[in-house]
C-alpha positions in Angstrom: 75.4 67.7 43.7 72.5 68.3 41.0 69.4 66.9 41.7 67.2 67.6 38.4 63.6 66.3 39.2 61.1 66.1 36.2 57.2 67.3 37.4 54.7 65.1 36.2 51.7 67.9 36.3 54.4 70.8 35.2 55.5 69.5 32.7 59.5 71.2 33.5 62.5 70.8 35.0 63.8 71.6 38.5 67.7 71.6 39.7 68.7 72.3 43.5 72.0 72.5 43.4 74.2 72.5 46.9 75.5 70.0 49.3 73.3 67.7 51.4 72.9 69.7 53.6 71.8 72.9 51.5 69.3 70.5 50.6 67.7 69.9 53.5 66.6 73.4 53.7 65.2 73.5 50.5 62.5 69.8 51.5 58.8 70.2 51.8 56.8 68.2 53.6 53.3 67.4 52.0 50.6 66.4 53.9 49.6 62.1 52.9 46.1 62.3 54.5 43.6 60.0 52.4 40.9 62.6 53.4 42.9 65.4 51.6 42.2 64.3 47.8 38.3 63.6 46.7 37.4 61.6 43.3 37.8 64.5 41.0 41.2 65.6 42.4 42.5 61.9 42.1 41.2 62.0 38.3 42.4 65.0 37.6 45.6 64.0 38.6 45.9 60.5 37.1 45.1 62.1 33.8 47.5 64.4 33.8 50.1 61.9 35.1 49.1 59.8 31.8 49.2 62.9 29.2 53.1 64.2 30.6 54.6 60.7 31.1 57.5 59.3 29.6 56.7 58.1 26.0 59.6 56.3 26.1 58.3 54.6 29.6 55.2 54.1 29.4 53.3 53.4 32.9 53.1 49.6 33.1 49.4 48.2 33.1 50.1 46.9 36.7 51.1 50.7 37.5 48.0 51.9 35.4 45.3 49.3 37.4 46.9 50.1 40.7 45.9 53.9 40.7 42.4 52.2 38.8 41.7 50.3 42.0 42.8 53.8 44.0 40.6 55.3 42.5 37.8 52.6 43.0 38.3 52.9 46.4 38.0 56.4 47.1 34.5 56.4 45.2 33.3 53.8 47.1 34.7 55.5 50.2 32.8 58.4 49.5 29.7 56.6 48.7 29.6 54.3 52.2 30.5 57.3 54.0 27.1 59.3 52.5 25.7 56.1 53.5 26.1 56.3 57.0 25.6 59.6 57.2 22.1 59.1 56.3 21.9 56.2 58.6 22.3 57.7 61.1 19.9 60.4 60.5 17.7 57.7 59.7 18.2 56.1 63.5 18.3 59.6 65.1 14.7 60.3 63.7 13.2 57.1 64.7 14.3 57.3 67.6 15.3 60.8 69.1 15.5 59.0 72.7 18.9 57.7 72.0 20.3 60.8 72.0 18.9 61.6 75.7 19.7 58.6 77.2 22.8 59.8 78.1 20.8 62.0 81.3 20.0 58.8 83.0 21.8 59.0 86.5 22.4 62.6 86.4 21.0 65.6 88.1 19.0 68.0 85.6 17.1 71.0 86.5 13.5 71.7 85.1 11.2 74.5 84.7 7.5 73.3 85.2 4.6 74.5 83.9 4.2 77.4 87.0 7.7 78.5 85.8 9.2 77.0 88.8 12.6 75.3 88.6 13.2 72.0 90.0 16.0 69.5 90.4 16.6 65.9 90.4 18.5 62.7 89.3 17.2 60.9 86.3 16.0 57.4 86.9 14.8 56.5 83.2 14.0 57.9 79.5 11.6 57.4 77.2 8.4 58.4 75.1 5.6 59.6 75.9 3.3 59.9 72.5 5.6 62.3 70.2 8.0 63.4 73.0 10.8 62.8 74.7 10.1 62.6 78.8 12.5 61.8 81.4 11.3 60.8 85.1 13.4 61.9 88.0 14.3 59.8 91.2 11.0 61.2 92.9 8.6 60.5 90.3 7.8 63.4 88.6 8.1 63.1 84.5 8.8 66.5 82.2 9.5 67.0 78.5 13.4 67.2 77.3 12.2 70.4 76.4 11.8 71.6 80.0 15.4 71.3 81.3 17.6 74.5 81.9 20.6 72.8 83.2 22.1 69.3 83.6 25.2 68.7 86.2 26.8 65.6 86.6 24.9 63.3 89.7 
């Protein structure tokens, strides 16, 4: 059995000769992951496809529009990814308390100003001026920079 295929990216014919059992060994698996190709890579593939298409059977308008739509979707996804990354960074810089909320209910070990360590369960987390602070069940408050250990309560 002869299976001839045309590779539009390399513009040459390849052949596989053998029966169905033999051809299963020559099959290659390709990763079909949307994140594995960016806008530039897609555009290069699209242009190569146009260069190497069969002039007797060119791509239909609907196929071309479908590929252009995919390109637009990739571009919009990349833009949205950047916007979300910027938004997350902005939110974190505006509200640094948020990253420490998971301390509530946990036991922390802190080093106080006298270089002594103490432990306690976190009751609350808040802001004191520019500093993020937390309060222990015993009423003592510390800066999050004084934490030297965290364990489940």
